[in-house]
Steps between C-alpha positions, in 0.01 A plus 500: 500500500281257315540124487482311173535129426519315168416130487502227237284187485696174540435410133637838387180592315371788714663802667323696774619829645340677797584823679394668821549861389330666799807690623602598148157643413478671841825682411356595162188637674712713735692654208211572262215531756235396247129457560388146593403386150831626355696319775317182394571556129865606528557238771376223272709619204812533722446151644470352149814686386694363798414138412574555130833663593603193701467292181761703311823315435775757559586728792467823298175410322184696576132491409261797471121462509306795358124497535300768321126437502406867445331503840517757780834367632678581175808288429628251759863385479688236701867412443669194653851357499608135494478477881139615494576845643241741367428871456176642366317816396148612416397817314203579727540356852170637632191345341175480695229281344219287649559134593415245229190277498671256740570772756874491419744766379422560132848455350358439153293821521803705608750353254267480200477227238553694179873464450800273528733316735861524379782280630852621422790271588849644499715189477824649369414487130535799268124562518285406799243224436149647500160332500163673507146371550161673516365523854245223548379571854676794667519293819868437406542126586293395197692746286833343605352154420396630157847646436666162559247320276533745210857632514694207647268210410545370855184372672501700824258588777563811709333590830552840669349670801541806722295563816489865607414603859242777567793735588644427148795295629558157346363202693619227264632465146626213294474297185576179318589382151453141381659405169480182297839412358542332159376138473267527803253211473119507526491331842725770644283775344187343657663507847596869463151595381345319798741670743430845354123452547550458876750787549375769742543869399868598499481785750301294750762221492778743589281688750444166678875447525567243228860503377590513128623139530161390637323681215724320246421166670127572460551583132706187433319265742537140381806582286771481772636855462861575587633846584723634222604830655399772745522879476459789744396780265446860612355823366828647378579797279838510325497871410816703562640842415708372205195346335295820545790704360515274193125551449545879518793485257285310252272806478774685310678835545210719389256354754761520777570867417127575525489332843802698616340828391169421674611347830762573765506129581348207312314238704446155352284250688508122449154366406566169672626605845433878516869573571600851391821596319615862476723656234654848543578756228860377509385137449288609203790697345715188517226290340444756224874488415484120490183498287667728244798267452 
């Protein structure tokens, strides 16, 4: 499980959220077994989704981040609920490219920068709310910052980091979001800017054992932060047989009949957790009858 904390400055002008997502991203790595640079990319996107999920108002709300930079990874998707639980998927989990000019994993090079970041919020309305921005960096944190500036007009700074061990396991992962709330004054903005300049890299803070609360205190130093709430998010897939059956039904009778003719048994795998669901000829017959109604 991860650990996430949200804090508010005493004057109510600034919110800071921080998460230690090491365990969550380690679970993601075990399921998808990506190469190191893809673990870093999908880990960052999943960490951001978790924090954005925790800001949703209602229990059943969810947020989906879809990053498509037309790079070697293909599309990256992370979905989070209002408790920050997350599930994620990448089209191409194995991408091997050289380190960048700083000797670090080249997330930007793997993800690509010619495309968009889409944020889809399902908050119980008839149509989900959707915002889309062009990718500005491909390193993901800056792209989340850009999304908030353009789509939600909320001044926000996002920091994300994933440290991958030589054996491809996850050493540390985490992130933070700092948001200015309406009517924040100049003095408060100056303090935040000064604090951000002295912040160490995200992954090194969590690798050194800092807690999310300590990270928030660094971000809001001088502004007397108070803890608003705490979460223990996990990598969690909510797939089940009923949902898969509904997806098959939506294909229509003709498609189901073609499947039945071609295969003794249909296997459907979940992209997010790799769980397999099997449907027999009898199951397909029943679905075909239902699809024809």
